[in-house]
N, C-alpha and C positions, 0 to 999 in steps of 0.2 A: 128448389131446384128452380135456373129461371134461364128459360130457353133465348136467345138472341138471333135472328136471321139478318145477313148483312147480303139484301139483294144484289146489290151491284157487283161483288164478285160471286156471288151466289155459294156462302158459307153460312152452316149452321153453327153456331155452339150451345151445346149443352152442359148447363154448369151445375153437378149434383152438390157442392161443400164451398165454403169461404176458406178453406184449409189452404195452405199456400203447398204451390206446385213444386214437389221436390225433385221428382223425373217426368219425360214426356216418350210414348214408345208410337212407332208408325204402324197402325194394324193392316193397311193398305195404304198403296199410294192415295186414298184422299182419305183417310180415317185416322186420324189423331185421339189417342188418349195420354191424360195426364193422371199422374197419380201424387197422394201426398206420401210424406214418410211414411207411417205407417200401412202402405200398401190399397189405402183405401182410393177409388177412383174420383177424380176433382169434377173434371170438364172431358169432353169429348167435342171435338172438333171435326165439323164433316165439310169436306169441300165439295162441289159441284152437286149439293145435297137436289137441288129442282130437279137438275138435269138425271142423280141419281136414282129419283123417286120415293125418298127421306122426307120430303117437302109436297103441301096438298096443290099451291101455289107457285106462278111464274114470278121473275122478279117484275120489282117495281119500287119506287123510290125512298130513299130511308133506309132505316133500321124496325126490324118487326119487334117486338117483348110479349113474350108468352109466362104469364106465370106456372 
C-alpha cells in the first residue's frame, strides 16, 4: 500500500495494488474508488482530504508519501 498526499490540491491517494484500473466509481462528491478487472479495490482518491478530516495536518509544499 502507498499513500500520496498532494497538499496544493488537498488530494489524498491511497494505492492498494499495482493492478491496472478497469473502472472507477464515485462514492460521494469527494471520494472515488478504482477497481481492477477482478473487482478488487486498487485505489481510493479523496478530494479535500484535510478539510474533510482525513488528514491530520494542513497543506504545505510538495507531496507527502507514506509506505
